[in-house]
C-alpha positions as CSV (number, residue, x, y, z in Angstrom):
1,X,0.2,-0.1,-0.1
2,X,1.4,3.4,-1.0
3,X,1.4,6.1,1.6
4,X,-0.3,9.6,0.8
5,X,1.1,11.6,-1.1
6,X,2.7,14.8,0.6
7,X,0.7,18.2,-0.2
8,X,2.0,20.3,-2.5
9,X,4.3,17.1,-4.3
10,X,3.7,16.7,-7.5
11,X,2.3,12.8,-8.2
12,X,2.7,10.8,-11.2
13,X,-0.3,12.8,-13.0
14,X,1.7,15.9,-12.6
15,X,-0.9,17.0,-10.0
16,X,0.3,19.2,-6.6
17,X,-3.0,19.8,-5.1
18,X,-5.4,17.2,-3.7
19,X,-7.9,19.6,-4.8
20,X,-6.9,19.7,-8.4
21,X,-7.2,15.9,-8.2
22,X,-11.0,15.7,-7.1
23,X,-11.7,18.3,-9.9
24,X,-10.1,16.4,-12.4
25,X,-12.0,13.3,-10.9
26,X,-15.1,15.2,-11.2
27,X,-14.5,15.5,-15.0
28,X,-14.3,11.3,-14.7
29,X,-10.7,11.1,-14.7
30,X,-9.7,7.6,-14.2
31,X,-5.7,8.6,-14.1
32,X,-6.6,11.0,-11.3
33,X,-9.3,8.9,-9.4
34,X,-6.5,6.7,-9.3
35,X,-4.3,9.4,-7.6
36,X,-6.8,10.1,-5.0
37,X,-7.3,6.3,-4.4
38,X,-3.3,6.4,-3.8
39,X,-3.3,9.4,-1.6
40,X,-6.5,8.5,0.3
41,X,-7.1,4.9,0.7
42,X,-4.9,4.4,4.0
43,X,-7.0,7.3,5.5
44,X,-10.1,6.3,5.0
45,X,-9.1,2.4,5.6
46,X,-7.3,3.5,9.1
47,X,-10.8,5.6,9.9
48,X,-13.0,2.5,9.1
49,X,-11.1,-0.1,10.8
50,X,-10.8,2.3,14.1
51,X,-14.9,2.5,14.1
52,X,-16.0,-0.8,12.6
53,X,-13.2,-3.0,14.7
54,X,-13.2,-6.0,11.9
55,X,-10.9,-5.6,8.9
56,X,-13.1,-7.5,7.3
57,X,-16.0,-5.4,7.5
58,X,-13.5,-2.1,7.5
59,X,-12.0,-3.1,4.2
60,X,-15.6,-3.4,2.3
61,X,-16.7,0.2,3.9
62,X,-13.5,1.7,2.3
63,X,-14.5,0.5,-1.1
64,X,-17.8,1.8,-0.2
65,X,-16.0,5.1,0.2
66,X,-13.9,5.4,-2.3
67,X,-16.3,4.6,-4.7
68,X,-18.4,7.1,-3.1
69,X,-15.7,9.6,-3.6
70,X,-15.7,8.7,-7.1
71,X,-19.3,9.4,-7.4
72,X,-19.4,12.8,-5.4
73,X,-16.1,14.3,-6.6
74,X,-18.2,17.1,-8.1
75,X,-20.1,18.1,-4.8
76,X,-16.6,18.5,-3.3
77,X,-16.1,22.2,-2.6
78,X,-12.8,23.4,-0.9
79,X,-14.1,26.2,0.4
80,X,-15.6,23.7,3.1
81,X,-12.9,21.8,4.4
82,X,-9.8,20.2,3.0
83,X,-9.9,17.1,0.7
84,X,-8.6,14.7,3.8
85,X,-11.2,16.5,6.0
86,X,-14.1,15.9,3.2
87,X,-12.9,12.2,2.6
88,X,-12.7,11.4,6.3
89,X,-15.9,12.8,7.3
90,X,-17.4,10.3,4.3
91,X,-15.1,7.4,5.9
92,X,-16.2,7.9,9.2
93,X,-20.1,8.4,8.7
94,X,-20.1,5.4,6.3
95,X,-18.2,3.0,9.0
96,X,-20.6,4.6,12.0
97,X,-24.0,3.7,9.2
98,X,-21.8,0.2,9.3
99,X,-21.7,-0.4,12.8
100,X,-25.3,0.9,13.4
101,X,-26.8,-1.2,11.0
102,X,-24.9,-4.4,12.2
103,X,-26.1,-3.4,15.6
104,X,-29.7,-3.1,14.5
105,X,-29.7,-6.5,12.9
106,X,-28.5,-8.0,15.9
107,X,-31.0,-6.3,18.4
108,X,-33.3,-7.6,15.7
109,X,-31.9,-11.0,16.0
110,X,-31.9,-10.8,19.7
111,X,-35.5,-9.6,19.7
112,X,-37.1,-12.2,17.5
113,X,-35.1,-15.3,19.3
114,X,-36.9,-13.7,22.9
115,X,-40.1,-13.8,21.2
116,X,-39.8,-17.3,20.2
117,X,-38.5,-18.6,23.1
118,X,-41.2,-16.6,25.4
119,X,-44.2,-17.8,22.9
120,X,-43.2,-21.3,23.8
121,X,-42.9,-20.2,27.5
122,X,-45.9,-18.6,27.5
123,X,-47.7,-21.6,25.9
124,X,-46.7,-23.8,28.0
125,X,-47.1,-21.6,30.9
126,X,-50.9,-21.0,30.1
127,X,-51.8,-24.6,29.4
128,X,-50.4,-25.3,32.7
129,X,-52.5,-22.3,34.4
130,X,-55.7,-23.1,32.9
131,X,-55.3,-26.8,33.7
132,X,-54.6,-25.7,37.3
133,X,-57.6,-23.4,37.5
134,X,-60.0,-26.5,35.6
135,X,-59.3,-28.7,38.8
136,X,-60.0,-25.9,40.8
137,X,-63.1,-25.2,39.6
138,X,-63.9,-28.9,39.6
139,X,-62.7,-28.7,42.9
140,X,-65.0,-26.1,43.7
141,X,-68.1,-27.3,42.2
142,X,-68.2,-30.5,44.8
143,X,-68.2,-28.3,47.2
144,X,-72.0,-27.3,46.3
145,X,-75.0,-29.3,47.1
146,X,-76.5,-31.3,44.4
147,X,-78.9,-28.8,43.5
148,X,-76.8,-25.4,43.1
149,X,-74.1,-28.0,40.6
150,X,-76.8,-28.7,38.2
151,X,-77.9,-25.4,38.2
152,X,-74.7,-24.0,38.1
153,X,-73.3,-26.6,35.3
154,X,-76.6,-26.3,33.1
155,X,-76.4,-22.3,33.0
156,X,-72.3,-22.3,32.2
157,X,-71.0,-25.4,30.5
158,X,-74.6,-25.5,29.0
159,X,-75.0,-22.0,28.6
160,X,-78.7,-22.0,29.2
161,X,-80.2,-19.3,30.3
162,X,-82.1,-18.7,34.0
163,X,-85.4,-19.4,32.6
164,X,-84.0,-22.3,30.8
165,X,-82.7,-24.1,33.3
166,X,-85.7,-23.8,35.3
167,X,-87.7,-25.7,32.8
168,X,-84.9,-28.2,32.5
169,X,-84.8,-28.7,36.1
170,X,-88.9,-28.0,36.3
171,X,-88.1,-25.3,39.2
172,X,-89.5,-22.2,39.7
173,X,-87.4,-20.0,38.4
174,X,-87.2,-17.5,41.6
175,X,-85.7,-21.0,43.0
176,X,-83.2,-21.2,40.3
177,X,-82.0,-17.8,40.7
178,X,-81.1,-18.2,44.7
179,X,-79.1,-21.6,43.6
180,X,-77.2,-19.7,41.2
181,X,-76.9,-16.8,43.6
182,X,-75.7,-19.2,46.1
183,X,-73.7,-21.5,44.3
184,X,-72.0,-18.6,42.5
185,X,-71.0,-17.2,46.0
186,X,-70.1,-20.3,47.1
187,X,-67.9,-20.6,43.9
188,X,-66.1,-17.0,44.3
189,X,-65.2,-17.8,48.0
190,X,-63.8,-21.6,47.3
191,X,-61.9,-20.1,44.0
192,X,-60.7,-16.7,46.6
193,X,-61.8,-14.2,44.2
194,X,-62.4,-10.6,45.3
195,X,-64.9,-8.3,43.9
C-alpha cells in the first residue's frame, strides 16, 4: 500500500494539490482517481477500521467510501474543508452507518429469538395455568349442593339462561335464581376471587 502524497508534491499525473485531483476526478479522469485513491485509501481504511473494528468489514466500507469519492467528486467544495477532511468525514459516516446497521440487525435477531422463546414458554405456562384453574373449578363445584351444582353446570357449561335452567330442572325461576346466586357465591369464595 502506498503512502499518502505529501501536499504540494507532484504525483505521477503531475497534480500538485488534492483539490486539483478531485476536480479532475469530477470530470471523469480515471488517472486522477487512481492518484486520489493512492493518496486517500490509507486514511480512509484507518478511519473505518477504528470505527468498525473488523478488518474485513472495514475493507468493504473503505471500498464503498472510495466509490463514493469517485461519484461525489463534483460535490466537493474546497471552501468547506480540505480533501482529506471531506474524505475522512465520508469514511467516518459510512463506518458508523455500518456499525449501526450491524447492531440493529443483531438487536432484531435477539428480539426475534426472545419472542420465539417466550412464546413457547407462555404457551406452556398458559396450559398449566388453565389446567390448574380447571381442577380448582371442579374441586369447588364438588363443594356445592347437588341442586346448586346442577343449576350452575347447566347455566355455564350448557349455556342455558335462567329460564331454560328452570324449565330443564322443572323448578320455579325464583328458586333457580336463588340456587345460582348462592352457588356462585360459594364458588367465588372457594376460588378465592375478591370483588
